[in-house]
One Martini backbone bead per residue (centre of mass of N, CA, C, O) as a GRO file, in nm:
protein
  321
    1MET     BB    1  -2.197   0.180  -0.725
    2ALA     BB    2  -1.885   0.181  -0.717
    3ASP     BB    3  -1.858   0.467  -0.851
    4ALA     BB    4  -2.006   0.625  -0.617
    5ARG     BB    5  -1.778   0.548  -0.394
    6ASN     BB    6  -1.549   0.602  -0.642
    7PRO     BB    7  -1.513   0.892  -0.824
    8GLY     BB    8  -1.173   0.897  -0.849
    9GLY     BB    9  -1.089   0.617  -0.863
   10ASP     BB   10  -0.813   0.437  -0.913
   11THR     BB   11  -0.461   0.419  -0.757
   12THR     BB   12  -0.311   0.160  -0.907
   13GLY     BB   13  -0.111   0.279  -1.151
   14GLY     BB   14  -0.335   0.295  -1.392
   15GLU     BB   15  -0.493   0.040  -1.409
   16THR     BB   16  -0.699  -0.164  -1.548
   17GLY     BB   17  -0.913  -0.425  -1.530
   18ASP     BB   18  -0.779  -0.607  -1.746
   19GLU     BB   19  -0.487  -0.578  -1.650
   20LYS     BB   20  -0.524  -0.683  -1.361
   21ARG     BB   21  -0.636  -0.961  -1.444
   22GLY     BB   22  -0.362  -1.033  -1.595
   23LEU     BB   23  -0.178  -1.077  -1.346
   24VAL     BB   24  -0.430  -1.236  -1.194
   25ASP     BB   25  -0.611  -1.538  -1.165
   26MET     BB   26  -0.918  -1.461  -1.064
   27PRO     BB   27  -1.218  -1.516  -0.970
   28ASP     BB   28  -1.537  -1.444  -1.001
   29PRO     BB   29  -1.776  -1.306  -0.845
   30GLN     BB   30  -2.086  -1.427  -0.691
   31VAL     BB   31  -2.112  -1.133  -0.525
   32ARG     BB   32  -2.273  -0.819  -0.481
   33GLU     BB   33  -2.333  -0.526  -0.382
   34ARG     BB   34  -2.635  -0.416  -0.198
   35VAL     BB   35  -2.825  -0.138  -0.139
   36VAL     BB   36  -2.965  -0.043   0.165
   37HIS     BB   37  -3.180   0.134   0.429
   38GLY     BB   38  -3.422   0.092   0.557
   39VAL     BB   39  -3.555   0.208   0.869
   40GLY     BB   40  -3.624   0.435   1.076
   41GLY     BB   41  -3.533   0.422   1.424
   42VAL     BB   42  -3.693   0.630   1.587
   43PRO     BB   43  -3.989   0.538   1.545
   44ALA     BB   44  -3.934   0.249   1.652
   45LEU     BB   45  -3.852   0.341   1.933
   46ILE     BB   46  -4.110   0.478   2.012
   47VAL     BB   47  -4.304   0.242   1.988
   48GLY     BB   48  -4.163   0.058   2.185
   49LEU     BB   49  -4.186   0.237   2.434
   50LEU     BB   50  -4.497   0.260   2.432
   51LEU     BB   51  -4.545  -0.044   2.473
   52LEU     BB   52  -4.402  -0.052   2.751
   53VAL     BB   53  -4.588   0.148   2.889
   54GLY     BB   54  -4.859  -0.004   2.827
   55ALA     BB   55  -4.783  -0.256   2.998
   56VAL     BB   56  -4.756  -0.108   3.268
   57VAL     BB   57  -5.047  -0.010   3.271
   58LEU     BB   58  -5.178  -0.284   3.270
   59PHE     BB   59  -5.070  -0.377   3.547
   60PHE     BB   60  -5.207  -0.156   3.715
   61VAL     BB   61  -5.496  -0.228   3.630
   62ALA     BB   62  -5.488  -0.520   3.723
   63ALA     BB   63  -5.452  -0.453   4.024
   64ALA     BB   64  -5.758  -0.317   4.030
   65VAL     BB   65  -5.858  -0.575   3.946
   66GLY     BB   66  -6.051  -0.872   3.900
   67GLY     BB   67  -6.025  -1.183   3.800
   68GLY     BB   68  -6.027  -1.244   3.462
   69ALA     BB   69  -5.917  -0.958   3.379
   70GLN     BB   70  -5.644  -0.968   3.514
   71VAL     BB   71  -5.522  -1.195   3.360
   72ALA     BB   72  -5.560  -1.074   3.079
   73LEU     BB   73  -5.379  -0.819   3.127
   74ILE     BB   74  -5.127  -0.968   3.188
   75VAL     BB   75  -5.094  -1.124   2.937
   76LEU     BB   76  -5.098  -0.879   2.747
   77GLY     BB   77  -4.843  -0.738   2.878
   78ILE     BB   78  -4.642  -0.965   2.813
   79VAL     BB   79  -4.686  -0.963   2.507
   80ILE     BB   80  -4.605  -0.665   2.463
   81ILE     BB   81  -4.316  -0.690   2.571
   82LEU     BB   82  -4.216  -0.907   2.381
   83GLY     BB   83  -4.272  -0.749   2.120
   84ALA     BB   84  -4.099  -0.499   2.180
   85LEU     BB   85  -3.831  -0.649   2.227
   86PHE     BB   86  -3.829  -0.775   1.941
   87GLY     BB   87  -3.831  -0.506   1.789
   88LEU     BB   88  -3.583  -0.367   1.915
   89GLY     BB   89  -3.381  -0.579   1.792
   90GLY     BB   90  -3.392  -0.415   1.500
   91LEU     BB   91  -3.195  -0.213   1.605
   92THR     BB   92  -2.936  -0.002   1.440
   93THR     BB   93  -2.608   0.114   1.470
   94ILE     BB   94  -2.437   0.348   1.247
   95ALA     BB   95  -2.134   0.439   1.185
   96PRO     BB   96  -1.885   0.606   1.068
   97GLY     BB   97  -1.715   0.380   0.854
   98GLN     BB   98  -1.968   0.189   0.833
   99ALA     BB   99  -2.119  -0.141   0.778
  100ARG     BB  100  -2.410  -0.352   0.700
  101VAL     BB  101  -2.470  -0.698   0.668
  102ILE     BB  102  -2.757  -0.850   0.541
  103GLN     BB  103  -2.929  -1.142   0.680
  104LEU     BB  104  -3.165  -1.411   0.578
  105PHE     BB  105  -3.124  -1.721   0.621
  106GLY     BB  106  -2.846  -1.694   0.445
  107HIS     BB  107  -2.939  -1.439   0.290
  108TYR     BB  108  -2.869  -1.185   0.090
  109GLN     BB  109  -3.001  -0.840   0.119
  110GLY     BB  110  -2.763  -0.627   0.207
  111THR     BB  111  -2.627  -0.296   0.234
  112VAL     BB  112  -2.553  -0.058   0.503
  113ARG     BB  113  -2.442   0.302   0.492
  114HIS     BB  114  -2.634   0.449   0.676
  115GLN     BB  115  -2.620   0.657   0.916
  116GLY     BB  116  -2.739   0.558   1.231
  117LEU     BB  117  -3.066   0.479   1.301
  118ARG     BB  118  -3.196   0.144   1.231
  119PHE     BB  119  -3.453  -0.066   1.085
  120PHE     BB  120  -3.505  -0.422   1.113
  121ASN     BB  121  -3.538  -0.727   1.085
  122PRO     BB  122  -3.489  -0.920   1.372
  123LEU     BB  123  -3.404  -1.190   1.206
  124THR     BB  124  -3.162  -1.063   1.116
  125GLY     BB  125  -2.822  -1.033   1.011
  126ARG     BB  126  -2.568  -0.791   1.134
  127THR     BB  127  -2.272  -0.714   0.989
  128ARG     BB  128  -1.974  -0.572   1.062
  129VAL     BB  129  -1.805  -0.327   0.841
  130SER     BB  130  -1.524  -0.172   0.765
  131THR     BB  131  -1.460   0.143   0.557
  132ARG     BB  132  -1.194   0.214   0.641
  133ILE     BB  133  -0.881   0.317   0.634
  134ARG     BB  134  -0.586   0.104   0.592
  135ASN     BB  135  -0.304  -0.047   0.741
  136LEU     BB  136  -0.023  -0.246   0.604
  137GLU     BB  137   0.247  -0.433   0.738
  138THR     BB  138   0.483  -0.614   0.642
  139GLN     BB  139   0.700  -0.847   0.677
  140THR     BB  140   1.012  -0.919   0.681
  141ALA     BB  141   1.160  -1.042   0.388
  142LYS     BB  142   1.353  -1.321   0.267
  143VAL     BB  143   1.493  -1.287  -0.058
  144ASN     BB  144   1.535  -1.327  -0.407
  145ASP     BB  145   1.646  -1.182  -0.652
  146PHE     BB  146   1.692  -1.192  -0.988
  147ASP     BB  147   2.022  -1.254  -0.917
  148GLY     BB  148   2.011  -1.423  -0.633
  149ASN     BB  149   2.006  -1.216  -0.404
  150PRO     BB  150   1.981  -1.159  -0.079
  151ILE     BB  151   1.699  -1.001   0.067
  152GLU     BB  152   1.526  -0.726   0.233
  153ILE     BB  153   1.158  -0.688   0.258
  154ALA     BB  154   0.911  -0.417   0.289
  155ALA     BB  155   0.562  -0.307   0.328
  156VAL     BB  156   0.293  -0.063   0.269
  157VAL     BB  157  -0.063  -0.090   0.285
  158VAL     BB  158  -0.336   0.094   0.142
  159TRP     BB  159  -0.682   0.024   0.233
  160GLN     BB  160  -1.026  -0.073   0.119
  161VAL     BB  161  -1.343  -0.131   0.148
  162GLN     BB  162  -1.584  -0.164  -0.135
  163ASP     BB  163  -1.715  -0.465  -0.113
  164THR     BB  164  -1.884  -0.620   0.131
  165ALA     BB  165  -1.988  -0.888  -0.001
  166GLN     BB  166  -1.710  -0.994  -0.089
  167ALA     BB  167  -1.570  -0.982   0.185
  168MET     BB  168  -1.778  -1.191   0.316
  169PHE     BB  169  -1.818  -1.428   0.076
  170GLU     BB  170  -1.533  -1.492  -0.095
  171VAL     BB  171  -1.394  -1.497   0.196
  172ASP     BB  172  -1.316  -1.585   0.500
  173ASP     BB  173  -1.070  -1.348   0.558
  174PHE     BB  174  -0.998  -1.047   0.445
  175GLU     BB  175  -0.756  -0.958   0.618
  176GLU     BB  176  -0.581  -1.212   0.579
  177PHE     BB  177  -0.594  -1.194   0.266
  178VAL     BB  178  -0.440  -0.929   0.238
  179ALA     BB  179  -0.178  -1.006   0.387
  180ILE     BB  180  -0.095  -1.244   0.207
  181GLN     BB  181  -0.104  -1.115  -0.077
  182SER     BB  182   0.093  -0.888  -0.012
  183GLU     BB  183   0.338  -1.076   0.054
  184THR     BB  184   0.331  -1.213  -0.227
  185ALA     BB  185   0.382  -0.953  -0.396
  186VAL     BB  186   0.649  -0.875  -0.278
  187ARG     BB  187   0.806  -1.135  -0.351
  188HIS     BB  188   0.759  -1.118  -0.661
  189ILE     BB  189   0.892  -0.844  -0.709
  190ALA     BB  190   1.171  -0.928  -0.585
  191ASN     BB  191   1.209  -1.156  -0.804
  192SER     BB  192   1.176  -0.958  -1.082
  193TYR     BB  193   1.411  -0.776  -0.949
  194PRO     BB  194   1.689  -0.617  -0.907
  195TYR     BB  195   1.851  -0.430  -0.669
  196ASP     BB  196   2.070  -0.373  -0.905
  197ASN     BB  197   2.152  -0.281  -1.239
  198HIS     BB  198   2.463  -0.246  -1.316
  199ASN     BB  199   2.437  -0.060  -1.589
  200THR     BB  200   2.157  -0.116  -1.679
  201ASP     BB  201   1.826  -0.077  -1.836
  202GLY     BB  202   1.669  -0.187  -1.615
  203LEU     BB  203   1.488  -0.245  -1.350
  204SER     BB  204   1.515  -0.154  -0.994
  205LEU     BB  205   1.462  -0.130  -0.674
  206ARG     BB  206   1.642   0.120  -0.600
  207ASP     BB  207   1.621   0.312  -0.873
  208ASN     BB  208   1.289   0.236  -0.918
  209ALA     BB  209   1.049   0.313  -0.704
  210ASP     BB  210   0.800   0.405  -0.857
  211GLU     BB  211   0.762   0.173  -1.057
  212ILE     BB  212   0.755  -0.050  -0.845
  213THR     BB  213   0.511   0.057  -0.668
  214ALA     BB  214   0.310   0.044  -0.909
  215LYS     BB  215   0.335  -0.262  -0.954
  216LEU     BB  216   0.257  -0.342  -0.665
  217SER     BB  217  -0.025  -0.214  -0.652
  218ALA     BB  218  -0.138  -0.376  -0.902
  219GLU     BB  219  -0.102  -0.659  -0.786
  220ILE     BB  220  -0.255  -0.638  -0.525
  221GLY     BB  221  -0.525  -0.544  -0.657
  222ALA     BB  222  -0.564  -0.809  -0.813
  223ARG     BB  223  -0.569  -1.008  -0.564
  224VAL     BB  224  -0.804  -0.832  -0.387
  225GLU     BB  225  -1.055  -0.781  -0.573
  226SER     BB  226  -1.242  -1.035  -0.503
  227ALA     BB  227  -1.268  -0.908  -0.184
  228GLY     BB  228  -1.348  -0.593  -0.214
  229VAL     BB  229  -1.056  -0.454  -0.252
  230ARG     BB  230  -0.878  -0.139  -0.223
  231VAL     BB  231  -0.590   0.000  -0.347
  232ILE     BB  232  -0.425   0.301  -0.285
  233GLU     BB  233  -0.129   0.218  -0.150
  234SER     BB  234   0.225   0.150  -0.199
  235ARG     BB  235   0.532   0.089   0.003
  236ILE     BB  236   0.868   0.062   0.045
  237THR     BB  237   1.037   0.029   0.371
  238ARG     BB  238   1.235  -0.208   0.299
  239LEU     BB  239   1.579  -0.226   0.167
  240ALA     BB  240   1.816  -0.498   0.166
  241TYR     BB  241   2.071  -0.669   0.225
  242ALA     BB  242   2.175  -0.934   0.347
  243PRO     BB  243   2.406  -0.989   0.593
  244GLU     BB  244   2.598  -1.200   0.437
  245ILE     BB  245   2.630  -0.965   0.179
  246ALA     BB  246   2.667  -0.674   0.263
  247GLN     BB  247   2.968  -0.624   0.264
  248ALA     BB  248   3.026  -0.708  -0.025
  249MET     BB  249   2.834  -0.492  -0.156
  250LEU     BB  250   2.974  -0.248  -0.036
  251ARG     BB  251   3.239  -0.285  -0.176
  252ARG     BB  252   3.118  -0.274  -0.459
  253GLN     BB  253   3.012   0.010  -0.436
  254GLN     BB  254   3.277   0.151  -0.361
  255ALA     BB  255   3.424   0.068  -0.622
  256GLY     BB  256   3.235   0.214  -0.811
  257ALA     BB  257   3.278   0.498  -0.688
  258VAL     BB  258   3.583   0.510  -0.749
  259VAL     BB  259   3.570   0.465  -1.050
  260ALA     BB  260   3.398   0.714  -1.112
  261ALA     BB  261   3.577   0.925  -0.987
  262ARG     BB  262   3.830   0.864  -1.166
  263THR     BB  263   3.689   0.912  -1.438
  264ARG     BB  264   3.640   1.212  -1.378
  265ILE     BB  265   3.928   1.313  -1.325
  266VAL     BB  266   4.050   1.229  -1.599
  267GLU     BB  267   3.865   1.399  -1.773
  268GLY     BB  268   3.945   1.668  -1.651
  269ALA     BB  269   4.252   1.653  -1.692
  270VAL     BB  270   4.254   1.627  -1.998
  271GLY     BB  271   4.119   1.902  -2.053
  272MET     BB  272   4.332   2.075  -1.909
  273VAL     BB  273   4.564   1.999  -2.086
  274GLU     BB  274   4.447   2.076  -2.356
  275LEU     BB  275   4.414   2.370  -2.282
  276ALA     BB  276   4.715   2.440  -2.215
  277LEU     BB  277   4.839   2.368  -2.501
  278HIS     BB  278   4.658   2.561  -2.663
  279ARG     BB  279   4.738   2.828  -2.525
  280LEU     BB  280   5.051   2.814  -2.579
  281GLU     BB  281   5.016   2.809  -2.891
  282GLU     BB  282   4.842   3.054  -2.936
  283GLN     BB  283   5.055   3.253  -2.761
  284HIS     BB  284   5.350   3.184  -2.815
  285LEU     BB  285   5.532   3.100  -2.547
  286VAL     BB  286   5.603   2.801  -2.666
  287GLU     BB  287   5.803   2.550  -2.807
  288LEU     BB  288   5.694   2.214  -2.874
  289ASP     BB  289   5.785   1.908  -2.885
  290ASP     BB  290   5.714   1.586  -2.844
  291GLU     BB  291   5.880   1.550  -2.581
  292ARG     BB  292   5.771   1.798  -2.426
  293ARG     BB  293   5.484   1.735  -2.449
  294ALA     BB  294   5.488   1.466  -2.296
  295ALA     BB  295   5.615   1.575  -2.028
  296MET     BB  296   5.380   1.781  -1.971
  297VAL     BB  297   5.149   1.575  -1.963
  298SER     BB  298   5.264   1.405  -1.737
  299ASN     BB  299   5.282   1.614  -1.517
  300LEU     BB  300   4.993   1.712  -1.518
  301LEU     BB  301   4.858   1.439  -1.449
  302VAL     BB  302   4.999   1.396  -1.180
  303VAL     BB  303   4.880   1.653  -1.042
  304LEU     BB  304   4.570   1.610  -1.105
  305CYS     BB  305   4.559   1.278  -1.013
  306SER     BB  306   4.655   1.309  -0.737
  307GLU     BB  307   4.602   1.253  -0.394
  308GLN     BB  308   4.859   1.401  -0.348
  309ALA     BB  309   5.084   1.626  -0.285
  310THR     BB  310   5.303   1.775  -0.481
  311GLN     BB  311   5.667   1.792  -0.562
  312PRO     BB  312   5.861   2.011  -0.667
  313VAL     BB  313   6.112   2.027  -0.941
  314VAL     BB  314   6.410   2.179  -0.994
  315ASN     BB  315   6.559   2.265  -1.305
  316SER     BB  316   6.899   2.372  -1.365
  317GLY     BB  317   6.889   2.273  -1.639
  318SER     BB  318   6.793   2.128  -1.892
  319LEU     BB  319   6.531   1.951  -2.025
  320TYR     BB  320   6.731   1.691  -2.103
  321GLN     BB  321   6.869   1.631  -1.794
   0.00000   0.00000   0.00000
């Protein structure tokens, strides 16, 4: 039945049911959704209206007669009106994207997903449950990452009720349950990975967004599965260092960028010097001993690696003066 409502399968990062249950040890559900259809509501509505019309006719007839027949007709009309109103109380309108959970004296009878006007036992309770796709944005949480650095993180979770019976009877309030479990999963993911990998091979919150969001979706899905909720997608919407360390981490990132840029410049400069010396020797333009070669290498590296424009110095004497 669940597969018929979700032919495309779960999209929470490709996790199987056993893998998701391994993430969080949630109890097995005690009740599962059972689909019922009820009776068409239009015929029941017509019958109820005809009974009301018949009761009105009886009142007019009773007004025309007298004696004991008049009392009997009035009583019969009242009984018909009460019966018609009681029967019309079993009519229920089901809109698209909604379901009704049917209970009779505390017992779960089934769930109606067929839209339109339906008729049920007037004594049953019919609780409306939305099966539309919903968004949940978690509050910005201040937590410590794997390295112990305080960060601020928030996420958006796209979810949908898949099993209405579990949503109604397995938890007190499935909307609040989804909100709390989503925030718990976000905090757990933030604690499990560093904000930045700092040149290590592991995953990080900043550099591996796709992998982290897949794991986040899988963990939220495992946490809310017992409430009959399917997680469609989750995305981290805010990720930043906490204000008290933001400036220090910014300087650290800037220093790393400067070191990386300097490394790239030096690598390029060494290659250019090597190419220049090779071309000079290949074309026999000048013969350089070790001292001249060292002086040329030094001058070229200064020119290529300097941040400011170099000023040439014309040597009017020999190279060794």
